C-alpha positions, -999 to +999 in steps of 0.1 A: -698-298+248-684-289+214-704-285+182-682-303+156-700-331+137-679-360+124-691-383+096-697-420+103-679-438+088-649-416+090-627-415+059-591-424+064-564-396+066-552-407+032-587-405+017-591-370+032-557-359+020-565-371-015-598-352-014-581-321-002-555-323-030-583-326-055-599-295-040-567-276-045-562-286-081-577-274-114-592-239-121-596-224-087-599-239-053-630-259-042-634-241-009-666-259-001-649-293-003-621-281+020-647-269+046-666-301+043-635-321+051-616-301+077-647-285+093-659-319+103-627-334+118-616-333+154-580-323+164-566-359+163-581-364+128-567-331+115-533-340+129-534-374+110-546-357+079-517-332+080-492-360+085-507-380+056-508-350+033-471-342+040-461-378+033-482-381+002-474-348-015-442-336+002-457-303+013-473-289+044-511-288+045-510-254+063-487-240+036-510-252+010-540-236+027-521-204+029-514-204-009-549-215-019-571-193+004-573-157+013-584-131+038-602-140+071-612-174+057-576-183+051-565-173+086-594-192+102-587-223+083-550-222+091-558-218+128-581-247+126-557-269+108-528-263+132-521-284+162-542-267+191-512-262+213-491-247+185-519-225+175-524-212+210-487-206+214-487-185+182-518-166+194-501-158+226-470-146+208-490-123+186-510-110+216-479-101+235-468-079+206-500-058+207-517-035+231-552-035+246-573-056+269-585-078+240-550-090+236-546-097+273-577-118+270-558-142+248-532-149+276-560-153+302-580-176+280-550-199+274-540-199+311-575-202+326-600-216+301-577-245+292-570-277+310-537-279+329-523-303+304-532-281+275-515-251+291-484-272+296-485-283+259-488-246+249-458-237+270-438-265+254-449-255+219-440-218+227-405-228+237-400-249+206-414-223+182-398-191+197-367-202+217-380-185+248-406-194+274-441-180+276-435-171+312-404-150+302-422-132+275-453-125+297-430-112+325-411-090+300-443-076+286-461-071+319-435-064+347-442-083+378-437-052+400-472-043+387-504-061+397-513-073+362-478-087+357-480-106+389-514-120+380-505-130+344-472-146+353-488-165+381-516-178+358-493-190+329-469-208+353-497-225+373-504-262+371-537-268+388-549-300+403-571-316+377-593-338+399-627-332+415-617-332+451-630-301+470-620-290+505-651-272+518-634-257+549-606-243+528-633-229+504-650-211+533-617-197+546-605-185+512-639-171+504-637-149+535-602-137+524-616-128+490-646-110+505-623-090+527-600-081+498-628-071+474-646-051+501-614-031+507-608-027+470-576-046+473-580-067+441-543-071+438-539-085+473-515-115+475-543-138+487-565-129+457-536-136+433-526-168+451-561-183+452-570-175+416-535-186+404-533-220+422-566-235+431-583-262+410-615-252+391-638-273+413-622-258+444-627-223+430-664-231+422-669-240+458-650-210+470-671-187+448-703-203+461-691-197+496-684-161+486-720-157+476-732-171+509-709-148+529-713-116+508-747-119+492-734-113+457-711-131+432-675-122+431-676-112+395-705-088+403-685-073+431-654-070+410-674-053+381-689-029+406-655-014+412-658+002+377-651-006+341-625+022+342-603+002+364-584-020+340-572-045+366-608-051+378-620-057+343-593-082+336-597-099+370-634-105+361-622-121+329-600-144+349-629-154+372-651-162+342-625-181+323-617-203+353-653-212+362-677-199+335-658-197+303-690-197+282-698-162+297-664-149+286-665-163+251-700-151+245-688-117+255-658-120+231-681-129+202-706-101+210-679-075+214-663-085+182-694-078+161-711-048+177-701-013+168-683-002+137-668-031+118-662-067+129-631-078+148-627-110+128-596-122+147-615-122+180-646-138+164-625-165+148-605-172+179-636-176+202-652-200+178-622-220+167-606-225+201-638-236+217-655-256+189-643-289+204-648-279+240-679-259+249-695-240+220-729-255+228-728-238+262-715-206+246-744-206+222-768-211+251-752-183+271-753-160+241-790-163+235-797-160+272-776-128+275-781-111+242-815-125+231-803-135+197-787-166+184-750-166+180-753-181+145-776-152+135-751-126+145-724-145+126-746-146+095-753-109+098-717-098+103-697-122+080-699-134+045-687-159+019-667-190+028-655-174+060-692-173+072-698-209+060-667-221+078-677-205+111-712-218+108-698-253+102-678-252+134-709-240+152-728-271+140-753-251+119-777-274+101-769-279+065-732-268+069 
C-alpha cells in the first residue's frame, strides 16, 4: 500500500488552486504550503488541481512550479505534479539518453513494476510527447541482436494478463525450463525471455515457487550467483524482482542512491515518487528488514531543506 495521506474533508480543486496561487505570490514562495497541498493529494486529485489552476489563471501548474522552486526539490515536485504516465514517459526518454545500469532500471521498472494498463498509458504518452514509440527507441538504443535488447523490447511491448488465474501445470513445466537454462548459464535463452516477457505476475509467482521446489533455491539467488560482473545477470535479477517483489528492487534503489560519495537524488526521488501511491509501505518494511535502518532515517541523513520535507511527506512521516 502507498503512504500518501489525504485530508478529510478534501478541499475542492478550485480551493487547492487558490491556495497554491497564494503560496506563489508575495515576497518569496511558501514552499511549506505547496508541500502541504500537493504532497497530500493522489494522482486524480492532482490532475484536477492542474486543470483548475490552468482554467483559473491561464498558466500551467508545472510551469509555475518550475519558476517558483529550485534544485532537487523543484524536480521532485514537478515529477509529482505531472500525470503519472506522462512522467514515466519522460523518465524513460531521459534514461534512454544515458548510460549505465541505473538508467536501464528505469525501463525495467516501467515495464515490469507497473500494471499492464499503466504501461500502455506510458506508451501512449511517449508517442504523443516524442512522435516516436517507446518500443522503437528501446530497440534503437539496445539492438535486438543482443540479449539485453531482446529482453527490454519484449518487456516494453508486453501486455500481461491482469487477472488472478494461475495454471499450476504450466508453472511446473516452465519452472523446469528456467531451472535448466539457469543451470546451463543460458540466461538469454528464448524460453527465459518468453516466460519473463509474457506471463502474468500471479503466474510468475507460482512458477518461481515451483522453481524453488525443483532447484532448492530461488531464481534470483541463482541468477545473482552467476556474478555481479555479468551485466545481463544483474539486470535479469532486477526484472525478476520488479515483476514479483518490487519492494526489494526499490529498497535497493533507495539504498544505492544514498550510500557512498554523494547522493543520487534522481534515483532517490524516482523510487519514492513513483511508488508513493502504490507500495511504499512495503518498501519501508523491506528496507528496515534488509538494511536494519528506517528508510525515513536515511532520507533525513542524506537530504535537507524542503526537498527532505517533501520526500518525508510522501513517505507518510508523522508531522509532515
